[in-house]
N, C-alpha and C positions, 0 to 999 in steps of 0.2 A: 537488550542488544546494545552493542557498543559501536562507536564511530570507527570505521575501518575503510581506508582509502583503497584497499586491495580488492574490494568487491567489484565485479564487472556489472554492467547494467542488467545482464541476463540473470546473474545471481541475485541482485537486488529484487528484480521482479519475481523470481522464484520464492524468495524469502517472504515477500509481501503476500503473494498468493497463498503460501502455506499458512501464514499467520491468520489471514482472513478465513481460509477454509477451516481452521481450527476454532473459529468463533470470535477471534479478537476483533475489536473495533479500533480503527486507526484514523488519525487525522493527517492531512497533508503536512501540517507544521511538525507533527511528531516524526514523520519520516524524514523531513528536511533536517531536523536536528540530529536524528539517529545516524543518518548516512552522511551528513555534512555536505549536502547538495543544496541547490537552489529550490525555492518553493515551486517554481515552474517545473523543475526536474522531478520533484516528488509527485506533483500533480500528473505529469506525463506517465510516470510509472503506474499510478493508480488507475488512470483512464485506460491505459493499455491493458492492464490486468483485467479490468472490468469488461473488455471486449470479448474475452474468452471464458471467463469464470463468472458464475452468478453472484456478483457483488454489486452493491448499490451505494450511493451516497445519500445519507439521510438528511432530513431537513435541518438538523443541527450540525451538518458538515462532517459527519463521521462516516467512514467507509466501513461496510460490514457485509457479511455473507447474506445473500437473499434467501430468506426462509419462506417458502410458500406452503400454506396449509390449507 
């Protein structure tokens, strides 16, 4: 993914949700750098997505899809 200032916050959240649903692990810093936003902005996106989608932050601070077995 490349840095693009044209993404709305809704589009950013949708892209993050899709990537997590597909099994990708993401960090707050990774999103900060990819979207060119603040760390707090990236954290807000991840926390907001996790309110509605089954994603969790692991002990090593990676966000990922929650897989219950």
